[in-house]
C-alpha positions as a printed Julia matrix, in Angstrom:
411×3 Matrix{Float64}:
  45.88  28.45   98.67
  49.18  30.23   99.4
  52.61  29.58   97.54
  55.95  30.76   98.08
  58.88  31.17   95.63
  62.61  31.32   96.32
  64.27  33.06   94.14
  64.86  36.36   92.09
  65.55  35.63   88.27
  63.58  34.71   84.82
  62.86  31.42   86.37
  60.9   32.17   89.35
  58.69  35.08   87.53
  58.25  32.23   85.0
  56.96  29.88   87.89
  54.83  31.98   88.98
  52.97  33.43   85.76
  52.52  29.53   84.96
  50.87  28.85   88.56
  48.84  31.85   88.34
  47.71  31.11   85.02
  46.32  27.92   85.34
  44.98  28.84   89.46
  43.73  32.31   89.42
  43.02  32.11   93.49
  46.04  31.24   94.33
  48.3   33.94   96.09
  52.28  33.97   95.37
  54.8   34.89   97.98
  58.47  35.91   96.63
  62.25  35.85   98.22
  63.51  37.94   97.03
  61.81  38.27   93.59
  62.18  40.95   90.88
  60.28  43.71   89.63
  58.06  40.88   87.78
  57.47  38.99   90.63
  55.91  42.01   92.57
  53.03  42.55   89.98
  52.0   38.75   90.37
  52.53  38.49   94.07
  54.27  39.75   96.79
  58.08  39.96   97.15
  59.01  39.1   100.9
  62.14  41.39  102.57
  64.22  40.57  105.58
  64.16  36.9   105.61
  67.59  36.18  104.82
  68.73  32.68  106.17
  66.67  29.5   105.22
  65.5   29.61  109.19
  64.12  32.58  108.58
  62.39  31.99  105.87
  60.99  28.6   107.33
  59.34  30.88  110.48
  57.76  33.16  107.66
  56.19  30.02  106.13
  54.84  28.88  109.19
  53.52  32.12  110.09
  51.83  32.9   107.15
  50.31  29.93  106.52
  52.25  28.72  103.38
  50.92  25.63  101.93
  53.93  24.93   99.54
  57.55  26.37   98.94
  59.24  25.81   95.57
  63.1   26.21   95.61
  63.8   27.61   92.27
  67.91  28.98   93.43
  70.23  26.53   93.99
  72.23  28.41   96.59
  69.41  27.81   99.05
  69.2   24.25   98.45
  72.71  23.68   99.62
  72.17  25.62  102.61
  69.92  22.79  103.5
  66.66  24.79  102.78
  64.44  21.41  102.12
  65.81  19.98  105.44
  64.84  22.91  107.41
  61.79  23.54  106.07
  60.68  19.35  106.61
  61.71  19.61  110.39
  59.55  22.57  110.56
  56.33  20.6   109.16
  56.35  22.66  106.02
  55.85  21.43  102.71
  58.35  21.95  100.07
  59.41  21.14   96.66
  63.07  20.41   96.02
  66.13  18.2    97.42
  67.07  17.58  100.83
  71.14  18.83  101.43
  72.22  15.07  100.81
  70.43  15.13   97.45
  71.43  18.71   96.75
  74.87  17.82   96.63
  74.81  15.68   93.04
  74.57  19.63   91.73
  76.24  21.22   94.92
  79.19  18.63   94.48
  80.87  17.22   91.09
  83.05  15.07   92.84
  80.05  13.63   94.44
  77.62  13.5    91.53
  80.68  12.24   89.32
  81.83   9.19   91.6
  77.35   8.43   92.06
  77.07   8.58   87.7
  80.76   6.04   87.97
  78.77   4.11   90.62
  75.55   3.37   89.09
  76.94   3.04   85.26
  75.57   6.63   84.2
  77.27   7.49   80.79
  79.82  10.19   81.7
  82.78  11.87   79.72
  85.86   9.96   81.39
  87.76  12.48   84.08
  90.23  12.68   86.44
  89.98  14.73   90.38
  92.77  16.98   91.31
  93.14  18.94   94.81
  96.11  21.3    93.76
  97.39  23.35   91.37
 100.61  21.72   91.28
  99.29  18.01   90.99
  96.85  19.46   87.9
  99.71  21.2    86.17
 101.66  18.03   86.25
  98.69  16.42   84.63
  98.9   18.73   81.84
 102.53  18.24   80.8
 101.74  14.47   79.32
  98.0   15.88   77.9
  97.52  17.22   74.53
  93.71  16.53   73.61
  91.37  19.49   74.69
  89.69  19.22   78.26
  86.75  20.68   80.65
  87.89  22.26   83.48
  85.36  22.16   86.08
  84.92  23.35   90.19
  83.84  21.37   92.32
  81.48  23.55   93.76
  78.79  25.78   92.01
  80.15  28.99   90.66
  76.45  30.51   89.36
  76.47  28.48   86.2
  80.06  30.05   85.65
  82.51  27.12   86.87
  83.45  24.93   83.17
  86.42  26.4    81.32
  87.15  24.88   78.1
  90.94  24.38   77.47
  92.75  23.44   74.01
  95.98  23.77   74.95
  98.41  24.43   78.06
  98.65  28.07   77.46
  94.85  27.85   77.96
  94.66  24.82   80.79
  97.5   27.04   82.89
  95.72  30.53   82.48
  92.64  28.73   84.01
  93.88  26.4    86.88
  95.48  29.81   87.95
  91.93  31.61   88.3
  90.62  28.77   89.55
  93.2   27.76   92.18
  95.37  30.37   92.9
  93.71  33.8    92.29
  89.88  32.15   93.18
  88.09  33.48   90.97
  85.31  31.17   92.36
  86.14  31.22   96.06
  86.13  27.77   97.63
  83.73  26.15   95.03
  87.68  26.0    92.91
  89.58  24.08   96.19
  89.2   20.89   93.92
  88.85  20.61   90.83
  87.56  17.81   87.73
  89.53  18.07   84.5
  86.99  15.96   81.8
  87.61  15.05   78.54
  86.09  17.01   76.04
  83.43  15.78   73.75
  82.36  17.15   70.65
  78.85  17.4    70.04
  75.97  19.16   70.36
  74.37  19.9    74.31
  70.99  19.17   75.69
  68.84  19.89   78.3
  66.35  17.96   80.19
  64.4   18.91   82.82
  62.29  15.92   84.73
  60.37  15.65   88.17
  61.35  13.19   90.53
  58.5   12.09   92.97
  60.23  10.12   95.05
  59.4    6.88   93.03
  59.78   8.02   89.07
  61.38  10.61   87.13
  58.88  12.51   84.88
  60.62  14.25   81.88
  59.87  17.6    80.32
  60.27  18.52   76.41
  63.99  18.63   75.47
  65.38  22.09   75.72
  69.09  23.07   74.25
  70.93  26.23   76.31
  72.94  28.44   75.18
  75.78  29.37   77.66
  78.68  31.83   76.55
  78.27  34.53   76.26
  79.16  35.15   72.43
  77.67  33.94   69.33
  79.01  31.08   67.79
  79.27  29.7    71.89
  82.35  31.82   72.87
  83.66  33.81   75.52
  82.65  33.13   78.87
  80.09  31.07   80.23
  77.17  32.57   81.84
  73.73  31.56   83.37
  72.42  31.2    80.19
  71.41  33.47   77.21
  68.85  31.36   75.54
  67.33  28.45   74.85
  64.94  26.52   72.28
  62.02  23.97   72.8
  62.18  21.06   71.78
  65.46  20.46   71.05
  66.18  19.66   67.67
  68.5   16.86   68.4
  66.93  14.67   70.45
  65.98  11.96   68.04
  63.85   9.0    68.79
  66.89   6.73   69.18
  68.97   9.53   71.12
  66.02  10.1    73.56
  65.89   5.97   74.33
  69.67   6.14   74.44
  69.0    9.01   77.46
  66.86   6.82   79.05
  68.74   3.79   79.39
  72.06   4.86   79.97
  71.24   8.01   82.14
  67.83   8.3    83.68
  67.33   4.81   84.2
  70.47   4.09   86.2
  69.91   7.58   87.87
  66.76   6.68   89.36
  68.27   2.8    90.53
  71.17   5.15   92.53
  68.77   7.58   93.86
  66.28   4.48   95.41
  69.57   2.66   96.64
  70.99   5.51   97.89
  67.8    6.89   99.43
  68.08  10.3    97.71
  64.51  10.51   97.29
  62.59  14.05   97.42
  59.83  15.73   95.93
  61.36  18.1    92.99
  63.24  18.46   89.74
  66.48  17.34   88.04
  68.24  18.7    85.55
  70.34  16.37   83.32
  72.91  18.42   81.21
  73.7   16.58   78.09
  76.03  15.96   75.68
  75.15  14.09   72.46
  78.39  12.85   70.55
  79.2   10.52   68.16
  75.03   9.01   68.46
  75.46   7.99   72.41
  74.21  10.53   74.97
  76.69  11.56   77.95
  76.05  13.25   81.37
  77.74  16.35   81.77
  75.93  17.47   85.09
  73.04  17.04   87.5
  70.93  20.2    88.5
  68.44  19.47   91.43
  66.14  22.21   90.05
  64.42  23.56   87.06
  67.13  25.29   84.48
  67.12  29.03   83.31
  66.36  29.95   81.07
  64.59  26.94   79.89
  62.43  27.35   82.49
  60.89  29.96   80.27
  61.0   28.16   76.92
  59.55  25.38   78.45
  56.55  26.64   80.34
  54.68  28.39   77.8
  54.4   24.94   76.28
  53.14  23.01   79.33
  49.4   22.09   78.6
  49.23  20.27   82.48
  48.22  22.07   85.46
  51.75  22.43   86.95
  50.06  22.79   90.53
  48.85  19.79   90.28
  52.01  18.01   89.09
  53.48  18.87   92.54
  50.18  17.96   94.79
  50.42  14.66   92.32
  53.54  13.73   93.93
  52.44  14.17   97.96
  49.41  12.5    97.31
  51.35   9.55   95.37
  49.12   9.78   92.13
  50.42   8.87   88.71
  52.12  12.06   87.53
  51.62  12.58   83.26
  52.57  15.82   81.67
  50.44  17.37   78.04
  52.47  19.66   76.42
  51.44  21.87   73.26
  52.4   20.64   69.77
  54.36  24.03   69.27
  57.91  25.15   69.17
  59.63  27.83   71.81
  62.34  30.43   71.72
  63.58  32.38   74.75
  66.27  35.23   74.1
  67.99  36.8    77.05
  68.67  41.07   77.08
  71.62  41.65   79.21
  73.48  44.45   80.58
  77.11  45.13   78.34
  79.46  43.58   80.91
  77.51  40.49   81.79
  78.83  38.12   83.52
  81.53  40.14   84.81
  80.92  44.1    85.65
  77.94  45.81   84.46
  75.78  49.2    85.03
  72.39  49.11   86.59
  69.46  51.69   86.4
  69.36  52.13   83.21
  65.78  52.94   81.69
  63.64  50.8    79.67
  61.56  51.57   76.98
  58.94  48.91   75.0
  58.12  46.81   78.1
  54.73  47.92   78.61
  53.31  47.05   74.93
  55.12  43.64   74.51
  53.09  40.51   73.92
  52.81  38.04   76.47
  54.99  35.59   77.18
  57.98  37.37   78.58
  59.61  37.57   82.15
  61.53  39.64   83.82
  64.93  38.72   85.51
  66.72  42.1    86.71
  64.48  44.71   86.38
  62.62  46.6    88.68
  59.86  49.83   88.77
  61.16  53.04   90.39
  59.22  56.44   89.88
  56.81  54.42   87.44
  59.69  53.65   85.17
  61.27  50.16   84.5
  65.11  49.94   84.99
  67.38  47.52   85.05
  68.73  46.0    88.1
  71.36  43.07   86.99
  73.16  41.54   84.48
  70.23  39.25   82.7
  67.96  41.91   82.55
  64.73  40.47   80.44
  63.77  37.12   78.86
  61.81  37.67   75.86
  59.97  34.5    74.45
  58.91  33.59   70.61
  56.01  30.47   70.08
  55.39  29.31   66.97
  54.39  26.09   64.84
  58.06  25.64   63.94
  61.43  26.35   65.12
  61.97  29.18   63.1
  58.83  30.77   63.43
  59.35  30.83   67.63
  62.95  32.31   67.01
  61.44  34.67   64.5
  58.88  35.79   66.55
  61.07  35.93   69.64
  63.49  38.34   67.59
  60.65  40.36   66.3
  59.88  41.03   70.04
  63.16  41.54   70.95
  63.35  44.87   68.08
  60.56  46.55   70.59
  62.74  46.63   74.04
  65.68  49.58   74.54
  68.02  50.23   76.99
  71.38  51.61   77.41
  74.14  48.84   77.23
  71.64  46.63   75.46
  73.09  43.37   74.85
  71.85  39.57   73.4
  72.66  37.23   70.98
  71.51  37.43   67.63
  72.32  33.4    67.03
  69.4   31.59   69.37
  68.09  28.4    67.73
  70.23  29.09   64.55
């Protein structure tokens, strides 16, 4: 069997490793891939558009394509592949708007009674600033479009709000993503991520996870694509899980079916737990990164079977190891803004599994940095504390110039 994985980060390396672990004789292809994916499969080049990738998949008789990166989903890659008669895991463009268009997603939540924080929509800087003249509470300011996981700014006062709005709507820091914005009530609480598989009829949740988005410890500083994660999330208790199913998952499923937004793929629920209630902050229509890197080492089920069962309309159940996982992201100093690449990495060749390459490649038989997030180091243990200790013990073995990581993941 031949499988193509779209994306070039640690998530895609994790997907590939899990597939190979369960099915030794499959052939993996990646676009664009990274130094890690080039070891377990073949990185393909010169296929820059969804149509190019469809032609490649057709010509090379790819059996299934899995989309990791959100950018391709919003370019309509699933629609293109479907029209070419190719199997692909991910939402068609209409459903991908649940991630790519926050105003669309919020309207969907409101229509189907998905519990979410109160919000207002603004189409101009002046309109938004007028709103803040009457507002004293902390708020979350969100770009309407995707911004590589960085388009959310928390403003605690009018000065912070004005600075954020100028960056988004006047300086266009996030491009067209910030042409419209959402201003959402700020909820104090604990964040949680629940990734699930949608087989067109049912939403099958994975284990809960906790993602650490900010660059600085204690969740300070700029938003990133994620600096670490733990699984399972200690704040998801039985009562919280029941509340999530009743007030988020079930109304979401109802809306997907009524609106004909059904697909074979992943649905990510970004949650806030506040006053023992679950609120949905956002949908992603793909596997989260770096949550995937903490989840896959705990998955006992054959991941390829889960995917294939959806096409065969078979009932799907996911079995998990009764263990804990901690992922620590090693990045280049300066990320998520400017950073240097080409720094030699030492210690990688002797590192115990599991770990994943995010932004690194092999040059002249040496590993060098090639991205902002460089490596994902995973610790597995019988308790959360043990998994955290194992992850950080492994981190000590890696060195490169301008290495940075958060020291509080899971703590």
